[in-house]
VOTORLO-298821 format. One record per residue (C-alpha): x, y, z; residue in one letter; residue number from 1. Coordinates in steps of 0.25 Angstrom, whole numbers, plus 5000, padded with zeros to 4 digits. Layout:
<nodes>
x, y, z, residuo, num
X, Y, Z, A, NUM
...
</nodes>
This chain:
<nodes>
x, y, z, residuo, num
5332, 5477, 5681, M, 1
5321, 5478, 5670, I, 2
5327, 5466, 5662, R, 3
5328, 5458, 5675, E, 4
5314, 5461, 5679, K, 5
5309, 5456, 5665, M, 6
5318, 5443, 5666, S, 7
5317, 5438, 5680, T, 8
5306, 5431, 5686, G, 9
5306, 5437, 5700, D, 10
5305, 5452, 5694, Q, 11
5293, 5453, 5685, K, 12
5291, 5464, 5676, L, 13
5278, 5470, 5681, R, 14
5269, 5475, 5669, I, 15
5256, 5483, 5670, L, 16
5247, 5483, 5658, V, 17
5235, 5493, 5657, I, 18
5227, 5487, 5646, E, 19
5212, 5485, 5644, D, 20
5213, 5474, 5634, N, 21
5215, 5460, 5641, P, 22
5220, 5454, 5628, G, 23
5231, 5464, 5626, D, 24
5235, 5462, 5641, V, 25
5235, 5447, 5638, F, 26
5244, 5449, 5626, L, 27
5254, 5457, 5633, L, 28
5255, 5447, 5644, K, 29
5257, 5436, 5634, E, 30
5268, 5443, 5626, M, 31
5276, 5446, 5639, L, 32
5275, 5431, 5643, R, 33
5281, 5428, 5629, E, 34
5294, 5436, 5634, Q, 35
5300, 5426, 5643, H, 36
5310, 5435, 5649, D, 37
5299, 5444, 5654, F, 38
5294, 5441, 5669, S, 39
5282, 5450, 5671, F, 40
5269, 5452, 5678, S, 41
5258, 5460, 5671, L, 42
5246, 5467, 5677, E, 43
5235, 5473, 5668, S, 44
5223, 5482, 5670, F, 45
5213, 5486, 5659, N, 46
5212, 5501, 5664, C, 47
5221, 5512, 5668, L, 48
5215, 5514, 5682, S, 49
5218, 5500, 5686, E, 50
5232, 5500, 5680, G, 51
5235, 5513, 5688, L, 52
5230, 5507, 5701, A, 53
5240, 5495, 5698, C, 54
5251, 5504, 5696, L, 55
5249, 5510, 5710, A, 56
5249, 5497, 5717, E, 57
5262, 5490, 5712, G, 58
5275, 5490, 5705, Q, 59
5275, 5488, 5690, L, 60
5286, 5489, 5679, D, 61
5279, 5494, 5666, I, 62
5265, 5497, 5661, I, 63
5258, 5494, 5648, L, 64
5247, 5504, 5646, L, 65
5235, 5504, 5636, D, 66
5231, 5518, 5633, L, 67
5217, 5514, 5630, S, 68
5210, 5509, 5643, L, 69
5196, 5509, 5648, P, 70
5199, 5521, 5658, D, 71
5209, 5528, 5651, S, 72
5213, 5531, 5636, H, 73
5224, 5537, 5628, G, 74
5236, 5544, 5632, I, 75
5229, 5548, 5645, E, 76
5231, 5533, 5649, T, 77
5246, 5534, 5649, F, 78
5245, 5548, 5656, R, 79
5237, 5543, 5668, K, 80
5247, 5532, 5670, L, 81
5259, 5541, 5668, K, 82
5253, 5551, 5678, A, 83
5255, 5541, 5689, L, 84
5270, 5542, 5687, D, 85
5272, 5527, 5687, I, 86
5287, 5524, 5686, P, 87
5286, 5513, 5675, M, 88
5286, 5512, 5660, P, 89
5273, 5512, 5652, V, 90
5270, 5505, 5638, I, 91
5258, 5510, 5630, I, 92
5249, 5499, 5624, L, 93
5241, 5504, 5612, T, 94
5232, 5496, 5603, G, 95
5233, 5507, 5592, S, 96
5244, 5509, 5581, H, 97
5241, 5524, 5583, D, 98
5253, 5528, 5592, L, 99
5249, 5542, 5596, E, 100
5245, 5538, 5610, L, 101
5257, 5529, 5613, P, 102
5266, 5539, 5607, M, 103
5260, 5549, 5616, K, 104
5262, 5540, 5628, A, 105
5277, 5538, 5624, L, 106
5279, 5553, 5624, Q, 107
5273, 5554, 5638, E, 108
5281, 5543, 5644, G, 109
5277, 5529, 5640, A, 110
5288, 5519, 5636, Q, 111
5283, 5512, 5624, D, 112
5270, 5508, 5617, Y, 113
5265, 5494, 5612, L, 114
5254, 5493, 5601, I, 115
5244, 5481, 5604, K, 116
5243, 5471, 5594, G, 117
5258, 5473, 5589, T, 118
5265, 5470, 5602, V, 119
5274, 5457, 5602, T, 120
5279, 5451, 5614, S, 121
5294, 5455, 5612, S, 122
5289, 5470, 5609, L, 123
5281, 5470, 5622, L, 124
5293, 5465, 5630, A, 125
5302, 5475, 5623, R, 126
5293, 5487, 5625, A, 127
5292, 5483, 5640, I, 128
5307, 5481, 5641, T, 129
5311, 5494, 5634, Y, 130
5301, 5502, 5642, S, 131
5306, 5497, 5655, L, 132
5321, 5499, 5651, E, 133
5318, 5513, 5646, R, 134
5310, 5517, 5658, W, 135
5321, 5512, 5667, S, 136
5332, 5519, 5659, L, 137
5325, 5533, 5659, L, 138
5322, 5532, 5674, H, 139
5336, 5527, 5677, K, 140
5341, 5540, 5670, M, 141
5332, 5549, 5678, H, 142
5337, 5542, 5691, D, 143
5351, 5543, 5686, F, 144
5350, 5558, 5683, N, 145
5344, 5560, 5697, M, 146
5355, 5553, 5704, K, 147
5366, 5560, 5696, L, 148
5360, 5574, 5700, E, 149
5360, 5569, 5715, R, 150
5374, 5564, 5715, K, 151
5379, 5577, 5708, V, 152
5373, 5585, 5719, E, 153
5378, 5576, 5730, E, 154
5392, 5574, 5725, R, 155
5397, 5588, 5721, T, 156
5411, 5584, 5727, K, 157
5412, 5572, 5718, E, 158
5408, 5580, 5705, L, 159
5419, 5574, 5696, S, 160
5416, 5560, 5700, H, 161
5401, 5562, 5699, T, 162
5402, 5568, 5685, L, 163
5410, 5556, 5680, E, 164
5400, 5546, 5685, R, 165
5389, 5555, 5679, M, 166
5396, 5554, 5666, T, 167
5397, 5539, 5666, K, 168
5383, 5538, 5671, A, 169
5378, 5547, 5660, M, 170
5385, 5539, 5649, H, 171
5379, 5526, 5655, G, 172
5365, 5532, 5654, T, 173
5368, 5537, 5640, V, 174
5372, 5523, 5636, S, 175
5360, 5517, 5642, A, 176
5350, 5526, 5636, M, 177
5357, 5524, 5622, S, 178
5356, 5509, 5624, K, 179
5342, 5510, 5628, M, 180
5338, 5516, 5614, V, 181
5346, 5504, 5607, E, 182
5338, 5494, 5615, M, 183
5325, 5500, 5609, R, 184
5331, 5501, 5595, D, 185
5341, 5490, 5593, P, 186
5342, 5492, 5578, Y, 187
5349, 5505, 5581, T, 188
5358, 5501, 5592, A, 189
5371, 5509, 5593, G, 190
5365, 5521, 5585, H, 191
5366, 5531, 5596, Q, 192
5380, 5527, 5599, E, 193
5384, 5528, 5585, R, 194
5378, 5541, 5583, V, 195
5385, 5546, 5596, A, 196
5398, 5541, 5590, Q, 197
5396, 5548, 5576, L, 198
5391, 5561, 5583, A, 199
5403, 5562, 5592, R, 200
5413, 5560, 5580, A, 201
5406, 5571, 5573, I, 202
5407, 5580, 5586, G, 203
5421, 5577, 5587, E, 204
5424, 5582, 5573, E, 205
5416, 5595, 5576, L, 206
5426, 5597, 5588, K, 207
5415, 5596, 5599, L, 208
5420, 5596, 5613, S, 209
5421, 5583, 5620, E, 210
5410, 5587, 5630, T, 211
5401, 5590, 5618, R, 212
5405, 5577, 5611, L, 213
5401, 5569, 5623, S, 214
5387, 5576, 5623, G, 215
5385, 5573, 5608, L, 216
5389, 5558, 5610, E, 217
5379, 5557, 5622, I, 218
5368, 5563, 5613, A, 219
5372, 5553, 5602, G, 220
5371, 5542, 5612, L, 221
5357, 5547, 5616, L, 222
5351, 5553, 5604, H, 223
5341, 5542, 5602, D, 224
5338, 5540, 5616, V, 225
5323, 5545, 5614, G, 226
5321, 5532, 5606, K, 227
5318, 5525, 5619, I, 228
5305, 5532, 5619, N, 229
5301, 5525, 5605, I, 230
5295, 5511, 5605, P, 231
5304, 5500, 5601, A, 232
5295, 5495, 5590, E, 233
5296, 5509, 5583, V, 234
5311, 5509, 5585, L, 235
5313, 5495, 5579, N, 236
5303, 5496, 5568, K, 237
5309, 5491, 5555, P, 238
5298, 5497, 5546, G, 239
5294, 5511, 5543, R, 240
5289, 5519, 5555, L, 241
5275, 5526, 5555, T, 242
5275, 5541, 5557, E, 243
5271, 5539, 5572, I, 244
5283, 5530, 5574, E, 245
5292, 5539, 5567, F, 246
5288, 5551, 5575, Q, 247
5290, 5542, 5588, L, 248
5304, 5539, 5583, I, 249
5306, 5554, 5581, K, 250
5302, 5557, 5595, S, 251
5315, 5551, 5600, H, 252
5323, 5564, 5599, S, 253
5313, 5571, 5609, Q, 254
5312, 5559, 5618, A, 255
5328, 5558, 5619, G, 256
5328, 5573, 5623, F, 257
5317, 5571, 5633, E, 258
5325, 5559, 5639, I, 259
5338, 5566, 5639, L, 260
5334, 5580, 5643, E, 261
5334, 5577, 5658, S, 262
5348, 5571, 5658, V, 263
5358, 5581, 5662, D, 264
5369, 5580, 5651, F, 265
5379, 5590, 5650, Q, 266
5376, 5591, 5635, W, 267
5362, 5594, 5628, P, 268
5360, 5579, 5625, V, 269
5345, 5579, 5625, A, 270
5344, 5591, 5616, E, 271
5355, 5585, 5606, I, 272
5346, 5572, 5606, V, 273
5334, 5580, 5604, Y, 274
5339, 5587, 5591, Q, 275
5347, 5575, 5585, H, 276
5336, 5573, 5574, H, 277
5335, 5588, 5571, E, 278
5339, 5592, 5557, R, 279
5345, 5605, 5552, L, 280
5333, 5609, 5543, D, 281
5323, 5607, 5554, G, 282
5318, 5593, 5548, S, 283
5323, 5585, 5561, G, 284
5315, 5582, 5573, Y, 285
5310, 5584, 5584, P, 286
5310, 5599, 5584, R, 287
5314, 5603, 5569, G, 288
5327, 5610, 5574, L, 289
5336, 5617, 5563, K, 290
5351, 5619, 5561, D, 291
5356, 5627, 5573, G, 292
5345, 5623, 5582, E, 293
5351, 5609, 5582, I, 294
5362, 5606, 5592, L, 295
5376, 5602, 5585, L, 296
5376, 5589, 5593, E, 297
5362, 5586, 5587, S, 298
5366, 5589, 5573, R, 299
5378, 5579, 5575, I, 300
5369, 5568, 5580, L, 301
5359, 5571, 5568, A, 302
5370, 5567, 5559, V, 303
5376, 5556, 5567, A, 304
5363, 5550, 5570, D, 305
5359, 5550, 5555, T, 306
5372, 5544, 5550, V, 307
5371, 5532, 5560, E, 308
5357, 5530, 5558, A, 309
5358, 5529, 5543, V, 310
5371, 5521, 5543, A, 311
5365, 5510, 5553, S, 312
5354, 5500, 5552, H, 313
5340, 5503, 5556, R, 314
5328, 5494, 5558, P, 315
5321, 5500, 5546, Y, 316
5334, 5499, 5536, R, 317
5348, 5494, 5535, H, 318
5360, 5503, 5538, A, 319
5362, 5513, 5526, L, 320
5377, 5515, 5529, G, 321
5386, 5526, 5532, M, 322
5387, 5532, 5518, D, 323
5372, 5533, 5517, K, 324
5372, 5540, 5531, A, 325
5382, 5550, 5528, L, 326
5375, 5553, 5514, N, 327
5362, 5556, 5522, I, 328
5368, 5566, 5532, V, 329
5376, 5572, 5520, R, 330
5364, 5574, 5512, E, 331
5357, 5581, 5524, G, 332
5368, 5590, 5529, K, 333
5365, 5604, 5530, G, 334
5350, 5601, 5530, Q, 335
5348, 5590, 5540, L, 336
5362, 5588, 5546, Y, 337
5373, 5598, 5550, D, 338
5383, 5599, 5538, S, 339
5395, 5600, 5546, E, 340
5391, 5588, 5555, I, 341
5388, 5579, 5542, V, 342
5401, 5582, 5536, E, 343
5408, 5579, 5549, I, 344
5400, 5566, 5550, C, 345
5405, 5562, 5536, I, 346
5419, 5566, 5540, K, 347
5419, 5557, 5552, V, 348
5413, 5545, 5546, I, 349
5420, 5546, 5532, K, 350
5433, 5553, 5535, G, 351
5436, 5548, 5549, K, 352
5430, 5535, 5547, E, 353
5421, 5536, 5559, F, 354
5413, 5523, 5562, S, 355
5403, 5519, 5573, F, 356
5409, 5511, 5584, S, 357
</nodes>
């Protein structure tokens, strides 16, 4: 539906820009006009009060919001907008390279941010597209969960059939969420699926039950889902990240937990995802958990995630290969990674000739 709206002439994408600099508004319009597959209408206001009045009058699809306006300044600008509970995504516009305010807005519900003066036509279009798609996916998930709850209550006599449909729908949702991350980070396409494959192979060697293996596999498919909170320009940056950008990347574990904690899985998927960057010696993130505090499934994912990431290509480096990846986890076993899991991983890859499908 979103793609249709952006590509057909009879359904225009309705954009509201709240920005006090007419030159910046003009540039945004011109950049969108360069994207020939965009059919859009754009309304702009130079102060927050007029923009909010416009929201009350008609239907819109997305908001581009400057945080520094004549009648409002800083994070309070976004909070006043959010307080209206407007059901649409918001992209923050900022004229500063100091990302403290936009990052705060992201944490409080904004979908993305754009730095004035560095925005290109394609980056603007991509930010709008991803924000709309992410917004749509999250709300579909919420609606989906609500519908499932009602159906379970209404159809207790058809429990077996309902559970089968729920399982299929859950796997479809998991797949959709996994692919959404890949859309934002195409250089690591397939990463979550490959991590899930290796994690399951390790779990099988550990003789985990089929039920537990299913939970581990789903956690593997979703372990980076929190990256949908991270701007595409940070995910795809080929050079060295700034400290702020690195901290933003590290926030994906907690963001993934917050996205998944409301989903009623039969396994602790949200907590597994939350812990997959924790390390035995407490040097991991986001909570600095140690050894026995870390779930077994998270310790498995930590090894599988590291091996796949090192062995594969990344925007900032070429693939280092499987031998290098196994050497890294071998050197860190007992300190960073669970020793038994590392040895089983090496056995699976070397001894049983495991390969990513």
